[in-house]
C-alpha positions in Angstrom: -44.0 -1.8 41.0 -41.4 -2.4 43.8 -38.5 0.1 43.8 -35.1 -1.6 44.3 -31.4 -0.7 44.5 -28.9 -3.4 43.5 -25.6 -3.6 45.5 -23.1 -5.4 43.3 -19.5 -6.5 42.9 -20.2 -6.7 39.1 -19.5 -10.3 38.1 -21.4 -11.9 35.2 -24.2 -12.9 37.6 -24.7 -9.3 38.7 -24.9 -8.1 35.0 -27.6 -10.6 34.4 -29.5 -9.5 37.6 -29.4 -5.9 36.4 -30.6 -6.9 32.9 -33.5 -8.9 34.5 -34.4 -6.1 36.9 -34.5 -3.5 34.1 -36.8 -5.7 32.0 -39.0 -6.8 34.9 -42.5 -5.2 35.1 -42.5 -6.0 38.8 -39.6 -3.8 39.9 -38.2 -0.3 39.3 -34.4 -0.2 39.4 -33.7 3.1 41.2 -29.9 2.8 41.3 -26.8 0.6 41.6 -24.1 0.6 44.2 -20.7 -1.0 43.4 -18.2 -2.6 45.7 -15.0 -4.5 45.3 -15.3 -8.2 45.0 -15.3 -10.1 41.8 -13.2 -7.2 40.3 -11.7 -4.0 41.8 -14.1 -1.2 42.6 -13.2 1.0 39.6 -13.6 -1.9 37.1 -16.9 -3.0 38.7 -18.2 0.6 38.4 -17.1 0.8 34.8 -18.8 -2.6 34.1 -22.1 -1.4 35.7 -22.1 1.8 33.7 -21.4 -0.2 30.5 -24.3 -2.5 31.2 -26.6 0.4 31.7 -25.3 2.1 28.5 -25.8 -1.1 26.5 -29.5 -1.2 27.7 -29.9 2.5 27.0 -30.7 3.2 30.7 -27.8 5.4 31.6 -30.1 7.7 33.6 -30.0 5.1 36.4 -27.5 6.4 39.0 -24.4 4.4 40.0 -22.6 5.0 43.3 -19.2 3.7 44.2 -19.0 2.0 47.6 -16.2 0.2 49.5 -12.9 -0.5 47.6 -12.1 -3.4 50.0 -13.7 -5.6 52.6 -14.1 -3.9 56.0 -12.8 -7.0 57.9 -10.6 -9.2 55.8 -8.0 -9.2 53.0 -9.6 -8.6 49.6 -9.7 -11.5 47.1 -10.5 -10.7 43.5 -11.9 -13.3 41.2 
């Protein structure tokens, strides 16, 4: 089993990737990191935590990352 960490801006595609990773026999999801992108950082972090709670996997750690791009103006979807 391959250990992975998913770095996400928590759009719908990211939620699906998390669900697939958790249910895959080939990978072990070790944690999530969230950044601003599709939604602001705080909302993305809440979304990630809610996906894990829904899947009864709230033991997987979630770490907040950058609240804005390092080199350009942020654009939220």
